[in-house]
N, C-alpha and C positions, 0 to 999 in steps of 0.2 A: 243405285239411285234409291232415295228414300220413299218414292211412290211405287207401290206394287200394284200390278194389274191382274185382276182375277177373272178375266173374260173366259179363260179355259174352264174355270169352275162352273160358271153360268152355262157355258155350252154343254158341259156334261149333264148338268141338272135338267136342261131343256132338251137333251138328246138331239142337238143340232150340230151340223158341221160348220167349219170355218167358211167354206164356200157358200153355204146357204145363208149364214149370217151376213157375210159381205154383200151378197146379192140383195138381201132384204133391207140392209142399211143404206146401200148405194155407194159403197166404197170397193176398191179392188181387194182381192184376197191378199195381195202383197202388202198393201197398207194396213189391213187388219192384222196380219201377222206381225208387222213392226210394232203395232200397238199392243197386241196380245203378249208378245215376248219382252215387253218392257223397254224397247229400244226407241220409242217415240220421245221426242223432246217436248211435244205439246199435243193437245187434243182440242179440237173445236167443240164448243158447247153444242152446236147443232149435231155433230157426230155423236157426242156423248148422249144427247137426248134421243137420237135415233136408236142407239144401242139399247138404252133403257126401255124404249117403247117396244122394240122387237123382242127383247129378252124378258120383258115384264118385270123390271127390277128398279132399284134406286141406284143413283150414282155411287153411293157408299158400298154397294155390293160388288162394284166393278173396280173401284180404286180405293187403296188404303195407304196410310203413311206408316213406314217402318223406320225406326231410328237407325242411323248409320253407326257402325262400329268405330269407336274412336281409339286410336293408338296412343297410349300414354308413354311412349318411349322416346 
């Protein structure tokens, strides 16, 4: 997927566990894991805003675009 999720980077910088972040954001640890591991198909702006508030960051620090490799064969 061309959108990469860097929640794990922010968790490490903030010395915070997935469980603590999930509790403070108000989502289940399972749903946070889906998002964190890049398996989510969508993210609500309210969830993104809560993540940014708890982690004291901007959305661009959590999400970034990566070009997909194109096969020329």
